Structures are given as C-alpha cells and as structure tokens.
C-alpha positions as CSV (number, residue, x, y, z in Angstrom):
1,M,-141.4,-199.1,-38.6
2,K,-143.2,-197.7,-41.6
3,Y,-145.6,-200.6,-42.3
4,H,-146.3,-201.5,-38.7
5,H,-146.4,-197.9,-37.6
6,D,-143.9,-198.6,-34.8
7,S,-141.5,-196.3,-33.1
8,L,-137.8,-197.1,-33.3
9,I,-137.8,-198.1,-29.6
10,K,-140.6,-200.6,-30.2
11,A,-139.0,-202.0,-33.3
12,Y,-135.6,-202.3,-31.5
13,D,-137.3,-204.1,-28.5
14,Y,-139.1,-206.4,-31.0
15,L,-135.7,-207.2,-32.5
16,L,-134.1,-207.9,-29.2
17,D,-137.0,-210.1,-28.1
18,R,-136.5,-212.3,-31.2
19,R,-132.7,-212.2,-31.3
20,P,-131.1,-211.2,-28.0
21,I,-127.6,-211.5,-29.4
22,C,-128.2,-208.8,-32.1
23,S,-126.3,-205.6,-31.6
24,P,-126.7,-203.1,-34.5
25,N,-123.8,-200.8,-35.1
26,S,-124.0,-197.1,-34.3
27,G,-124.1,-196.0,-38.0
28,F,-127.1,-198.2,-38.7
29,L,-128.9,-196.9,-35.5
30,M,-128.2,-193.3,-36.7
31,Q,-129.8,-194.2,-40.1
32,L,-132.8,-195.6,-38.2
33,I,-133.1,-192.4,-36.1
34,R,-133.1,-190.2,-39.3
35,Y,-135.6,-192.6,-40.9
36,E,-137.9,-192.3,-37.9
37,K,-137.7,-188.5,-37.9
38,A,-138.5,-188.4,-41.6
39,L,-141.5,-190.7,-41.1
40,C,-142.8,-188.5,-38.3
41,N,-142.3,-185.3,-40.2
42,G,-144.0,-186.2,-43.5
43,G,-144.7,-189.9,-43.7
44,T,-142.5,-190.4,-46.7
45,I,-138.8,-190.7,-47.3
46,D,-137.0,-188.7,-49.9
47,E,-134.4,-191.2,-51.1
48,Q,-132.3,-188.6,-52.8
49,Q,-132.0,-186.6,-49.5
50,N,-131.4,-189.6,-47.3
51,N,-129.1,-191.5,-49.6
52,D,-126.1,-192.5,-47.5
53,D,-124.3,-194.1,-50.5
54,K,-122.0,-191.2,-50.6
55,Q,-120.8,-191.9,-47.0
56,N,-120.9,-195.7,-47.3
57,P,-120.5,-196.7,-51.0
58,I,-121.4,-200.3,-51.8
59,K,-120.6,-201.6,-55.2
60,P,-123.5,-203.6,-56.7
61,L,-122.9,-207.3,-57.1
62,H,-122.8,-208.3,-60.8
63,I,-124.3,-211.7,-61.5
64,P,-123.9,-212.8,-65.1
65,S,-127.1,-214.0,-66.8
66,D,-125.2,-216.8,-68.6
67,P,-124.6,-219.7,-66.1
68,N,-121.5,-220.7,-68.2
69,V,-119.7,-217.4,-67.5
70,E,-117.5,-217.5,-64.5
C-alpha cells in the first residue's frame, strides 16, 4: 500500500486475484485499516503509536549462532 500508493481495497482485490482462497482475519484487516488511515493523514507511520505488540505479543525466535547448539 505504501510503496505502490494503493488503497486498501485495491491491495485486497490484488491479493484475492492472486490467491482467491486467502481470507485475512478481522484483526489483521483492522491493522490494515489503521495503517491506511495513517498513510493518508501524514504519509508516515509512527511505530510507537501503532505498535500492536501490547495486544498481540509475539516472542522473538531465538536462533543460536553456533550450529552445534541445539
């Protein structure tokens, strides 16, 4: 949406044209709606303000740098 200057509807239609079985969940669609509004209002996204990690925390995956460590 940001790099191609597309609206959410146009991006969603593009997705469905390429992968008709795709069905994003409502939470993800709400994030996209907020993202589109932020893009229209200022052109940039404040990551601190739009950080949904508090609502949906995801622990980072730790991959050891030593291949011998399991």
